[in-house]
C-alpha positions, 0 to 999 in steps of 0.5 A, spaced: 568 494 499 562 499 499 559 497 493 559 489 495 556 492 501 550 496 497 549 489 493 547 485 498 543 491 503 539 490 497 538 483 497 535 483 504 528 482 504 527 489 509 530 492 503 524 490 499 519 492 505 522 499 505 521 500 498 514 498 497 513 503 503 516 508 499 512 507 493 506 506 495 507 513 499 509 516 493 502 513 489 498 515 495 501 522 494 499 522 487 493 520 487 491 525 492 490 531 487 485 526 483 481 525 489 480 532 492 478 534 485 473 529 485 471 532 492 470 539 489 466 536 483 461 533 489 461 541 491 461 545 485 458 540 479 454 535 480 452 534 473 459 533 472 459 528 479 455 524 476 458 523 469 465 521 472 461 516 477 458 514 471 466 512 469 468 508 475 463 503 473 468 500 468 473 494 470 479 499 469 478 503 474 474 498 479 481 494 477 485 501 480 480 501 485 483 495 488 490 498 486 489 504 491 486 499 497 493 495 496 496 501 496 493 504 502 494 497 506 502 496 504 503 503 506 500 502 513 502 495 515 509 498 513 509 504 517 506 499 522 512 494 522 517 501 522 514 503 529 514 496 532 521 494 530 523 501 532 519 501 539 518 494 541 524 491 544 524 485 540 529 479 539 530 477 531 527 471 531 521 475 534 520 479 528 521 474 524 514 470 526 511 478 526 513 477 519 511 471 517 504 473 520 503 479 517 505 474 511 499 469 512 494 475 514 496 478 507 495 471 504 489 470 507 486 477 505 488 476 498 484 469 497 478 472 500 479 478 495 479 473 489 473 469 493 469 475 492 471 477 484 
């Protein structure tokens, strides 16, 4: 019986939100050492920093920057969702409307991003 419950709980949409929040946090944690290294270059070796910044003009790095901003947004909204669900006395229909509004906002933000590139 427990195995069947585990499978059905993973089919729930909030399980995906849980996984996205955890994975985005992990991705951000992996990014931080690189970020601190670049900050250290800015203070200790400006010449190497300029070389590194020239590398950031490539398309692959710009795509990675989009991924980083995406991870930040996913993690932030996941945390806000978690706090709102735990701390506010919402009914299930209100929770669904809030989730739909968040999804619509994300879709609009993606459309603006696609128009920008």
